[in-house]
Z-matrix of the N, CA and C atoms (Angstrom, degrees):
N
C 1 1.442
C 2 1.521 1 108.12
N 3 1.310 2 117.06 1 135.85
C 4 1.455 3 120.75 2 176.28
C 5 1.521 4 109.45 3 -105.20
N 6 1.299 5 114.15 4 152.31
C 7 1.461 6 120.31 5 179.58
C 8 1.519 7 107.79 6 -118.23
N 9 1.308 8 115.43 7 125.91
C 10 1.460 9 119.88 8 178.14
C 11 1.518 10 109.02 9 -80.32
N 12 1.311 11 116.44 10 136.08
C 13 1.459 12 120.72 11 175.31
C 14 1.517 13 108.70 12 -120.86
N 15 1.269 14 115.17 13 147.35
C 16 1.458 15 121.61 14 178.94
C 17 1.520 16 107.33 15 -119.66
N 18 1.309 17 116.19 16 124.89
C 19 1.454 18 120.37 17 -178.16
C 20 1.525 19 109.30 18 -100.91
N 21 1.320 20 115.99 19 76.40
C 22 1.461 21 121.84 20 179.56
C 23 1.523 22 107.54 21 -112.24
N 24 1.303 23 115.82 22 127.97
C 25 1.453 24 120.19 23 -179.91
C 26 1.534 25 109.29 24 -90.50
N 27 1.328 26 117.70 25 123.51
C 28 1.467 27 119.63 26 177.43
C 29 1.526 28 110.14 27 -67.12
N 30 1.310 29 116.07 28 133.93
C 31 1.466 30 122.25 29 -178.39
C 32 1.525 31 109.95 30 -111.14
N 33 1.318 32 116.35 31 136.67
C 34 1.464 33 122.59 32 -178.46
C 35 1.519 34 109.98 33 -76.81
N 36 1.330 35 114.82 34 131.67
C 37 1.463 36 121.10 35 173.66
C 38 1.522 37 110.18 36 -101.74
N 39 1.352 38 116.55 37 -41.26
C 40 1.461 39 120.31 38 -178.59
C 41 1.524 40 109.92 39 -159.41
N 42 1.321 41 115.20 40 156.52
C 43 1.459 42 122.40 41 176.80
C 44 1.523 43 107.79 42 -127.74
N 45 1.326 44 116.66 43 133.83
C 46 1.465 45 121.74 44 176.93
C 47 1.525 46 107.77 45 -133.82
N 48 1.332 47 115.01 46 140.06
C 49 1.464 48 119.78 47 -179.53
C 50 1.522 49 108.78 48 -132.25
N 51 1.329 50 114.78 49 128.85
C 52 1.459 51 121.18 50 172.17
C 53 1.521 52 107.11 51 -105.78
N 54 1.315 53 117.37 52 -172.46
C 55 1.468 54 120.03 53 177.18
C 56 1.516 55 112.50 54 -68.58
N 57 1.343 56 116.83 55 -13.95
C 58 1.461 57 120.07 56 -175.16
C 59 1.521 58 115.16 57 -126.02
N 60 1.345 59 117.87 58 -18.91
C 61 1.464 60 120.50 59 -172.55
C 62 1.518 61 113.12 60 -133.27
N 63 1.325 62 114.77 61 144.98
C 64 1.453 63 123.05 62 166.16
C 65 1.522 64 105.60 63 -105.93
N 66 1.324 65 117.12 64 120.85
C 67 1.465 66 121.34 65 179.83
C 68 1.518 67 108.93 66 -120.92
N 69 1.319 68 115.00 67 129.29
C 70 1.460 69 120.78 68 -179.79
C 71 1.517 70 108.49 69 -120.56
N 72 1.318 71 114.78 70 122.10
C 73 1.456 72 120.85 71 177.67
C 74 1.529 73 107.34 72 -90.74
N 75 1.324 74 115.24 73 126.20
C 76 1.461 75 122.25 74 -179.23
C 77 1.532 76 108.23 75 -95.71
N 78 1.317 77 117.07 76 146.99
C 79 1.463 78 120.57 77 -177.03
C 80 1.523 79 113.55 78 -61.06
N 81 1.339 80 118.44 79 -21.56
C 82 1.467 81 119.76 80 179.43
C 83 1.530 82 113.06 81 -82.33
N 84 1.349 83 116.93 82 3.20
C 85 1.458 84 120.68 83 176.16
C 86 1.516 85 114.90 84 106.88
N 87 1.319 86 117.78 85 -14.93
C 88 1.467 87 120.20 86 178.31
C 89 1.517 88 110.70 87 -75.96
N 90 1.324 89 114.78 88 151.56
C 91 1.459 90 121.88 89 169.73
C 92 1.516 91 106.97 90 -127.70
N 93 1.320 92 115.67 91 128.37
C 94 1.456 93 121.95 92 -179.56
C 95 1.521 94 107.62 93 -112.46
N 96 1.324 95 116.66 94 125.91
C 97 1.464 96 121.71 95 178.25
C 98 1.517 97 109.27 96 -120.61
N 99 1.328 98 115.38 97 135.09
C 100 1.462 99 121.08 98 178.24
C 101 1.522 100 108.40 99 -132.94
N 102 1.327 101 116.86 100 155.09
C 103 1.468 102 119.42 101 178.66
C 104 1.525 103 110.36 102 -63.72
N 105 1.301 104 116.36 103 138.98
C 106 1.458 105 120.93 104 179.36
C 107 1.534 106 111.30 105 -64.26
N 108 1.318 107 116.53 106 -22.28
C 109 1.464 108 119.98 107 177.52
C 110 1.530 109 111.64 108 -63.08
N 111 1.333 110 117.87 109 -18.28
C 112 1.466 111 121.03 110 176.64
C 113 1.523 112 111.61 111 -67.46
N 114 1.330 113 117.07 112 -22.49
C 115 1.462 114 122.36 113 -176.23
C 116 1.531 115 108.83 114 -129.81
N 117 1.331 116 117.20 115 83.53
C 118 1.466 117 122.20 116 -173.29
C 119 1.532 118 114.94 117 -55.22
N 120 1.314 119 117.72 118 -33.33
C 121 1.476 120 118.15 119 178.94
C 122 1.530 121 110.59 120 -64.63
N 123 1.309 122 116.91 121 -39.48
C 124 1.461 123 119.63 122 176.25
C 125 1.521 124 110.97 123 -69.37
N 126 1.309 125 116.73 124 -36.72
C 127 1.458 126 121.53 125 179.31
C 128 1.527 127 110.69 126 -60.82
N 129 1.326 128 117.62 127 -38.51
C 130 1.466 129 122.72 128 -177.41
C 131 1.527 130 113.52 129 -93.34
N 132 1.311 131 117.33 130 2.35
C 133 1.469 132 121.40 131 179.57
C 134 1.527 133 110.79 132 -81.09
N 135 1.316 134 114.94 133 159.07
C 136 1.466 135 119.83 134 173.67
C 137 1.529 136 108.65 135 -77.29
N 138 1.305 137 115.76 136 163.81
C 139 1.466 138 120.26 137 178.16
C 140 1.529 139 110.41 138 -58.93
N 141 1.318 140 116.71 139 -39.46
C 142 1.461 141 120.31 140 179.72
C 143 1.533 142 111.11 141 -65.97
N 144 1.323 143 117.52 142 -42.01
C 145 1.465 144 120.61 143 178.50
C 146 1.524 145 111.49 144 -63.10
N 147 1.311 146 116.35 145 -36.14
C 148 1.467 147 120.44 146 -179.33
C 149 1.523 148 112.74 147 -65.97
N 150 1.323 149 117.37 148 -27.38
C 151 1.468 150 120.37 149 -178.69
C 152 1.522 151 112.41 150 -84.90
N 153 1.326 152 117.55 151 -8.83
C 154 1.461 153 121.49 152 -176.22
C 155 1.535 154 110.17 153 -94.58
N 156 1.322 155 116.60 154 72.72
C 157 1.459 156 122.88 155 -178.60
C 158 1.525 157 109.57 156 -122.75
N 159 1.321 158 113.89 157 161.67
C 160 1.465 159 120.52 158 173.07
C 161 1.522 160 107.79 159 -147.30
N 162 1.310 161 115.56 160 163.78
C 163 1.464 162 121.18 161 -179.93
C 164 1.523 163 108.07 162 -114.82
N 165 1.318 164 115.24 163 137.42
C 166 1.461 165 120.08 164 171.19
C 167 1.522 166 108.33 165 -137.05
N 168 1.318 167 115.85 166 166.85
C 169 1.458 168 121.16 167 177.35
C 170 1.516 169 109.54 168 -97.71
N 171 1.338 170 115.72 169 136.35
C 172 1.462 171 119.30 170 174.34
C 173 1.530 172 109.12 171 -78.12
N 174 1.322 173 117.47 172 -177.04
C 175 1.466 174 120.73 173 -175.86
C 176 1.520 175 113.13 174 -65.11
N 177 1.328 176 116.93 175 -18.80
C 178 1.467 177 120.53 176 177.79
C 179 1.535 178 111.94 177 -94.36
N 180 1.340 179 117.27 178 4.49
C 181 1.463 180 121.03 179 178.78
C 182 1.510 181 115.03 180 83.16
N 183 1.349 182 117.11 181 14.21
C 184 1.464 183 121.08 182 -179.79
C 185 1.523 184 110.13 183 -93.89
N 186 1.335 185 116.56 184 143.50
C 187 1.465 186 121.50 185 178.14
C 188 1.529 187 111.38 186 -69.70
N 189 1.325 188 114.63 187 136.45
C 190 1.460 189 123.04 188 175.88
C 191 1.520 190 107.09 189 -129.88
N 192 1.331 191 117.01 190 131.86
C 193 1.471 192 121.82 191 177.18
C 194 1.525 193 106.80 192 -91.75
N 195 1.330 194 115.99 193 132.68
C 196 1.462 195 120.86 194 -172.74
C 197 1.520 196 110.44 195 -130.59
N 198 1.329 197 115.50 196 127.70
C 199 1.455 198 123.62 197 172.15
C 200 1.525 199 106.14 198 -109.76
N 201 1.321 200 116.39 199 98.74
C 202 1.470 201 121.43 200 -172.49
C 203 1.520 202 112.88 201 -59.74
N 204 1.329 203 118.02 202 -47.33
C 205 1.465 204 120.94 203 -176.50
C 206 1.522 205 113.15 204 -69.19
N 207 1.317 206 116.25 205 -18.77
C 208 1.466 207 120.34 206 177.56
C 209 1.524 208 111.52 207 -99.68
N 210 1.329 209 116.14 208 -9.18
C 211 1.461 210 122.72 209 -175.17
C 212 1.523 211 110.16 210 54.29
N 213 1.331 212 115.27 211 46.94
C 214 1.468 213 122.63 212 -178.27
C 215 1.523 214 109.44 213 -116.87
N 216 1.319 215 115.72 214 126.94
C 217 1.462 216 123.54 215 177.12
C 218 1.523 217 108.43 216 -121.63
N 219 1.330 218 116.38 217 129.07
C 220 1.461 219 119.44 218 177.00
C 221 1.527 220 108.75 219 -130.76
N 222 1.322 221 117.10 220 109.46
C 223 1.464 222 119.26 221 175.17
C 224 1.532 223 109.76 222 -68.51
N 225 1.310 224 116.66 223 136.95
C 226 1.464 225 120.57 224 -179.66
C 227 1.522 226 110.34 225 -59.70
N 228 1.307 227 117.03 226 -36.83
C 229 1.459 228 120.22 227 179.87
C 230 1.533 229 110.71 228 -61.07
N 231 1.338 230 117.84 229 -30.99
C 232 1.469 231 120.74 230 177.39
C 233 1.524 232 110.41 231 -64.52
N 234 1.327 233 116.57 232 -40.14
C 235 1.465 234 120.30 233 178.14
C 236 1.530 235 110.35 234 -64.18
N 237 1.325 236 116.03 235 -42.19
C 238 1.464 237 120.31 236 -177.56
C 239 1.524 238 112.51 237 -69.36
N 240 1.322 239 116.90 238 -26.57
C 241 1.462 240 119.98 239 179.45
C 242 1.524 241 112.53 240 -97.07
N 243 1.337 242 117.31 241 1.49
C 244 1.463 243 120.66 242 177.44
C 245 1.513 244 113.82 243 74.91
N 246 1.324 245 116.50 244 32.58
C 247 1.458 246 121.30 245 -178.80
C 248 1.524 247 110.11 246 -98.61
N 249 1.316 248 116.17 247 119.27
C 250 1.471 249 120.22 248 179.14
C 251 1.527 250 109.84 249 -85.40
N 252 1.324 251 115.64 250 179.87
C 253 1.464 252 121.38 251 179.48
C 254 1.521 253 109.97 252 -56.50
N 255 1.305 254 115.03 253 141.38
C 256 1.462 255 120.30 254 177.21
C 257 1.517 256 111.55 255 -105.76
N 258 1.316 257 115.68 256 12.75
C 259 1.467 258 119.45 257 179.38
C 260 1.524 259 109.64 258 -67.82
N 261 1.314 260 115.95 259 136.92
C 262 1.457 261 119.90 260 179.28
C 263 1.523 262 110.41 261 -72.88
N 264 1.313 263 116.25 262 156.94
C 265 1.469 264 120.60 263 177.50
C 266 1.521 265 110.19 264 -61.81
N 267 1.310 266 116.38 265 -37.20
C 268 1.467 267 120.76 266 179.63
C 269 1.531 268 111.07 267 -62.64
N 270 1.315 269 116.64 268 -46.12
C 271 1.462 270 121.30 269 178.10
C 272 1.523 271 110.98 270 -62.54
N 273 1.327 272 116.23 271 -43.71
C 274 1.465 273 119.83 272 179.86
C 275 1.520 274 110.86 273 -62.68
N 276 1.308 275 118.23 274 -42.55
C 277 1.474 276 121.25 275 179.45
C 278 1.527 277 111.46 276 -64.18
N 279 1.332 278 117.52 277 -38.38
C 280 1.476 279 120.24 278 175.48
C 281 1.522 280 109.84 279 -61.37
N 282 1.335 281 116.45 280 -42.32
C 283 1.462 282 120.93 281 179.21
C 284 1.527 283 110.42 282 -62.54
N 285 1.333 284 116.87 283 -44.24
C 286 1.482 285 120.40 284 -179.78
C 287 1.524 286 110.97 285 -63.34
N 288 1.321 287 117.87 286 -42.09
C 289 1.470 288 120.53 287 179.05
C 290 1.513 289 111.55 288 -64.39
N 291 1.309 290 116.95 289 -44.47
C 292 1.474 291 120.85 290 178.17
C 293 1.520 292 110.85 291 -62.46
N 294 1.295 293 116.37 292 -38.45
C 295 1.475 294 121.99 293 178.52
C 296 1.519 295 111.05 294 -65.36
N 297 1.324 296 117.00 295 -42.23
C 298 1.462 297 121.46 296 179.33
C 299 1.529 298 111.14 297 -64.78
N 300 1.309 299 117.05 298 -35.30
C 301 1.463 300 120.99 299 -179.24
C 302 1.520 301 111.63 300 -69.49
N 303 1.336 302 117.36 301 -29.07
C 304 1.469 303 121.25 302 -179.96
C 305 1.503 304 112.72 303 -75.11
N 306 1.326 305 117.05 304 -21.39
C 307 1.476 306 120.45 305 -175.91
C 308 1.490 307 112.18 306 -82.58
């Protein structure tokens, strides 16, 4: 038996963040929503920081959502496969401490 595969890269149309959800609208009409707790940097960001995102393509041509001031990268494919942040607690705590010192 053969299995047909389709190599279509999901493209970001829009990103919306509430206090509890990250929702990404894909150009093919799908919307993927995940708990904001999956991405602690976004969870601890201000509303203004959350709106400052852009999309770029990685070396394989896949869309990645990037929040430069938060140093947060989320590949769209990770959202579609249900993969949360893989940042360690230690790394996240270092980021929070450095962030607190800047304020």
